C-alpha atoms as one frame of an Amber mdcrd trajectory, in Angstrom:
protein
 -11.582   5.002   3.316 -13.078   1.990   5.106 -16.726   1.595   6.063 -18.435
  -0.771   8.477 -22.203  -1.295   8.713 -23.738  -3.206  11.621 -26.743  -5.339
  10.687 -27.172  -7.114  14.022 -25.641  -6.395  17.429 -27.412  -8.636  19.939
 -25.986 -11.554  21.899 -27.553 -14.994  21.473 -31.153 -13.895  20.913 -32.686
 -10.913  19.118 -34.435  -8.095  20.932 -36.921  -5.490  19.706 -34.065  -3.136
  18.808 -31.265  -5.565  17.953 -30.899  -8.350  15.410 -28.480 -11.265  15.602
 -24.778 -10.794  14.785 -23.819  -9.582  11.334 -21.846  -6.712   9.838 -20.595
  -5.611   6.420 -17.113  -4.244   5.709 -16.866  -2.046   2.613 -13.709  -1.032
   0.776 -14.006   0.535  -2.675 -15.990  -2.048  -4.690 -15.378  -4.860  -2.205
 -17.987  -6.070   0.298 -17.424  -8.606   3.056 -20.363  -9.930   5.079 -19.060
 -10.981   8.493 -21.363 -13.506  10.196 -24.985 -14.072   9.233 -27.405 -14.356
  12.126 -31.071 -15.139  11.639 -32.826 -12.343   9.746 -29.695 -10.926   8.140
 -31.217 -10.726   4.655 -33.993  -8.459   5.964 -31.409  -6.312   7.734 -29.474
  -5.988   4.464 -32.607  -4.657   2.787 -33.377  -2.264   5.625 -29.804  -0.969
   5.601 -30.074   0.056   1.961 -26.974  -1.947   1.011 -28.760  -4.387  -1.265
 -27.482  -7.796  -2.362 -25.216  -6.842  -5.248 -21.579  -7.850  -4.724 -22.534
  -9.413  -1.371 -20.887 -12.686  -2.362 -18.228 -13.121   0.334 -19.220 -14.387
   3.758 -16.625 -14.477   6.545 -17.655 -16.477   9.608 -16.035 -15.912  12.978
 -17.404 -19.230  14.293 -20.222 -21.700  13.783 -22.637 -21.021  16.636 -26.219
 -20.833  15.469 -26.740 -17.167  16.286 -23.969 -16.379  13.779 -24.949 -18.676
  10.859 -28.706 -19.348  10.780 -29.346 -16.513   8.328 -27.333 -18.268   5.617
 -30.162 -20.507   4.449 -32.548 -17.680   3.655 -29.801 -15.518   2.188 -28.674
 -18.208  -0.257 -32.281 -18.809  -1.293 -32.845 -15.112  -1.940 -29.619 -14.811
  -3.922 -30.790 -17.616  -6.184 -34.251 -16.139  -6.728 -32.994 -12.621  -7.446
 -29.859 -13.764  -9.274 -27.903 -11.208  -7.276 -24.652 -13.217  -7.430 -23.432
 -16.199  -9.459 -21.058 -17.533  -6.802 -21.036 -17.404  -3.016 -17.796 -17.853
  -1.056 -18.032 -18.790   2.614 -14.855 -18.499   4.703 -14.405 -19.782   8.238
 -12.652 -22.281  10.454 -13.131 -25.897   9.444 -15.472 -26.637  12.336 -17.676
 -23.708  11.309 -17.667 -24.844   7.691 -18.697 -28.368   8.695 -21.747 -26.967
  10.450 -22.573 -24.661   7.536 -22.298 -27.632   5.167 -24.811 -29.560   7.279
 -27.146 -26.551   7.389 -27.071 -25.739   3.683 -26.713 -29.163   2.078 -28.428
 -31.291   4.714 -31.342 -29.033   5.692 -31.866 -26.251   3.152 -30.979 -28.056
  -0.088 -31.423 -31.703   1.009 -29.592 -33.125  -1.989 -30.840 -30.574  -4.507
 -28.422 -28.739  -6.745 -27.278 -25.452  -5.176 -29.044 -22.510  -6.875 -25.712
 -20.676  -6.966 -22.175 -22.030  -6.792 -21.234 -22.314  -3.104 -17.573 -22.605
  -2.132 -16.552 -23.350   1.463 -13.018 -22.094   2.166 -10.996 -22.903   5.280
  -9.841 -19.632   6.849  -6.559 -20.445   8.554  -4.505 -17.824  10.437  -2.516
 -15.691   8.024  -3.350 -13.710   4.906  -6.701 -14.780   3.505  -7.224 -12.322
   0.629  -4.603 -10.079  -0.927  -4.568  -7.384  -3.608  -2.292  -4.499  -4.524
  -4.095  -2.111  -2.164  -5.899  -4.253   0.414  -5.625  -7.417   2.459  -7.728
  -9.527   4.800  -5.840 -11.350   7.531  -7.167 -14.131   9.784  -6.182 -14.543
  13.429  -7.081 -17.246  15.915  -9.629 -16.583  18.672 -10.335 -18.648  21.787
 -14.065 -19.158  22.172 -16.070 -22.268  23.035 -14.791 -25.055  20.828 -12.110
 -25.026  18.166 -11.943 -23.044  14.969 -13.007 -19.549  16.039 -11.280 -16.760
  14.117 -11.195 -12.996  13.801 -10.477 -10.830  10.772  -8.287  -7.791  10.191
  -9.107  -5.667   7.120  -6.231  -3.395   6.112  -5.317  -0.953   3.422  -1.725
  -1.485   2.433   0.790   1.179   3.321   1.790   3.488   0.517   3.966   6.480
  -0.227   1.851   9.524  -1.106   2.572  11.331  -4.355   3.874  14.898  -3.835
   2.459  17.023  -6.684   4.433  20.110  -5.630   7.678  18.197  -5.995   6.592
  16.797  -9.337   5.631  20.238 -10.619   8.970  21.689  -9.526  10.784  18.941
 -11.425   8.654  19.452 -14.531   7.007  16.031 -14.397   3.975  16.143 -16.723
   0.573  14.852 -15.664  -0.600  11.480 -16.944   1.055   8.041 -17.315   4.492
   9.337 -16.290   3.227  10.226 -12.828   1.402   6.915 -12.561   4.655   5.067
 -13.255   6.380   7.033 -10.508   3.590   6.173  -8.045   4.078   2.522  -8.991
   7.769   2.749  -8.138   9.215   3.086 -11.631  11.827   5.641 -12.686  10.902
   7.707 -15.757  12.818   9.627 -18.405  11.541  13.086 -19.302  11.675  14.502
 -22.872  14.762  16.548 -21.946  16.612  13.376 -20.953  16.451  13.787 -17.186
  15.731  10.643 -15.160  13.280  11.100 -12.296  13.283   8.498  -9.546  10.229
   7.681  -7.365  12.046   8.887  -4.227  12.086  12.391  -5.683   8.292  12.710
  -5.841   7.005  10.309  -3.169   6.641  11.058   0.516   7.496   8.721   3.411
   5.603   5.467   3.748   2.150   5.959   5.290   0.285   3.062   6.952  -3.171
   2.254   5.614  -6.416   2.225   7.569  -7.427  -0.954   9.381 -10.471  -2.482
  11.085 -10.363  -5.668  13.182 -13.360  -7.815  14.133 -12.707 -10.416  16.829
 -16.083 -12.118  16.896 -16.920 -13.858  20.169 -13.914 -14.456  22.374 -13.174
 -15.762  25.828  -9.684 -14.238  26.133  -8.007 -10.984  25.216  -4.319 -11.390
  26.065  -3.736 -13.474  22.930  -5.353 -10.826  20.670  -3.199  -7.780  21.424
  -0.721  -8.389  18.623  -3.379  -9.335  16.065  -5.343  -6.096  16.504  -2.404
  -3.803  17.296  -2.878  -0.245  16.087  -6.116  -0.674  14.138  -8.316   2.351
  13.597 -11.455   0.532  14.739 -11.559  -2.551  16.944 -14.885  -4.399  17.005
 -15.239  -6.854  19.842 -17.870  -8.273  22.117 -18.925  -7.012  25.541 -21.410
  -9.725  26.457 -20.989  -9.553  30.243 -20.118  -7.074  32.967 -17.249  -7.884
  35.298 -19.631  -8.808  38.119 -20.592 -11.838  36.010 -17.056 -12.843  35.089
 -17.581 -16.435  36.222 -20.565 -16.810  33.894 -18.589 -15.205  31.082 -15.861
 -17.797  31.501 -18.391 -20.617  31.525 -19.751 -19.564  28.130 -16.426 -18.512
  26.602 -16.960 -14.752  26.592 -15.126 -11.701  27.907 -16.404  -8.911  30.117
 -16.716  -5.240  29.222 -13.664  -4.206  31.243 -11.573  -6.779  29.346 -12.700
  -5.281  26.041 -11.468  -1.910  27.303  -8.172  -3.444  28.416  -7.640  -4.976
  24.963  -8.283  -1.665  23.205  -5.854   0.131  25.514  -3.083  -2.437  25.224
  -3.421  -2.642  21.438  -3.336   1.133  21.014  -6.415   1.281  18.798  -8.018
   4.489  17.638 -11.607   3.582  18.542 -13.403   0.682  20.233 -16.826  -0.486
  19.057 -18.755  -2.973  21.182 -21.207  -5.536  19.840 -22.804  -8.866  20.857
 -24.596  -6.964  23.624 -26.704  -8.775  26.196 -30.228  -7.714  27.068 -29.500
  -8.218  30.748 -27.488  -4.976  31.050 -28.055  -1.283  30.514 -25.858   0.143
  27.771 -24.671   2.966  30.000 -23.357   0.437  32.537 -21.410  -1.409  29.828
 -19.881   1.841  28.579 -18.977   2.989  32.096 -17.048  -0.217  32.728 -15.143
   0.072  29.447 -14.383   3.773  29.836 -12.415   3.051  33.001  -9.839   1.528
  30.630 -10.339   3.140  27.228 -12.032   5.925  25.275 -13.495   6.602  22.754
 -15.898   3.660  22.857 -19.252   3.159  21.145 -21.926   0.541  21.819 -22.991
  -0.322  18.273 -26.639  -0.326  17.261 -28.237  -2.045  14.302 -27.662   0.009
  11.130 -24.819   2.072  12.579 -22.438   2.940   9.759 -18.851   3.880  10.622
 -16.867   5.738   7.963 -13.144   5.684   8.712 -10.711   8.166   7.175  -7.374
   9.506   8.357  -9.006  12.703   9.526 -11.968  11.332  11.482 -14.312   8.459
  12.229 -17.927   9.360  11.489 -21.024   7.489  12.635 -24.322   7.692  10.758
 -27.574   5.839  11.335 -30.412   6.656   8.956 -32.849   4.567  10.960 -32.294
   6.759  14.033 -31.450   9.969  12.149 -28.037  10.129  13.794 -25.027  11.783
  12.178 -22.186  12.367  14.559 -18.431  12.260  14.860 -17.148  10.085  17.719
 -20.065  10.936  20.021 -23.040   8.720  19.112 -26.161   8.502  21.205 -26.882
   5.159  22.795 -30.195   3.581  23.604 -31.159   0.555  25.634 -31.219   1.766
  29.222 -33.989  -0.628  30.199 -33.542  -3.979  31.931 -34.520  -6.956  29.782
 -34.715 -10.676  30.552 -31.742 -12.597  29.163 -32.168 -15.688  27.026 -29.278
 -18.095  26.716 -29.046 -19.372  23.165 -26.524 -21.545  21.386 -23.807 -19.088
  22.310 -24.472 -18.601  26.019
């Protein structure tokens, strides 16, 4: 099972309903905070996630609406002693800006209250374990060094208990060895091979987060076949020229990417106040469904059987058919990110 919690879903500037970009990916005991817009630490508290094990920050890029929350978050971590080390991953250009923010403005020569490690996230495998991996892919946004992240369970062969029972394989360590690919010898001398009790290889679940992007053609392979694709929909197609100027895509392009990549579900974020949500969804749905316009505190739970959306703040619990709000017209403020 994979889970994704949205802490902020607005583009460039916050609104009454939406905070600045941030989301948390959860897998077993692992937590990955992706981007950290202004106010993220308050959103973490409101979400009920808390700060424990929130010690890995993955930045998609270094624009201010994606990093300004880091100063307050680091300060809170130190005061509450929630973590003893904080790892920040991102492209080198993003890390340079984070270094200036944390060490030049927030700390100003003082000793960091917690150990802070800045790690260059280059395309390829970033983090790897027996069951899970995080992969980095390049993204074309304004300036160099923008990246996206793909979180994937590793494929595995399911254990077939009926087969094991028929062969007289006892429960316990013997079955664990078979799951791990080792042949075992039973008390009666028979040798049981893994192929006799394991089913065909089954791909793991996957979620991809592109961050802000100005192109989609180069992302098809990187996000191919994921269960949930999270990407921006900052502009409608009628404003394509403006989107290009600021290095963003339009809603119809997000739909095109989801269709070409064969994803299971598309979730839109980095949403501009200038548009009605229903207009954004209508443009995407001409290319791809199902699609959801994420709201702050939406929590997506992804299993093989279904994708479920819950939002305690809005008392929503639904499977693939979330409500959306934000039909009003709002003035648009261009921030660091356009």
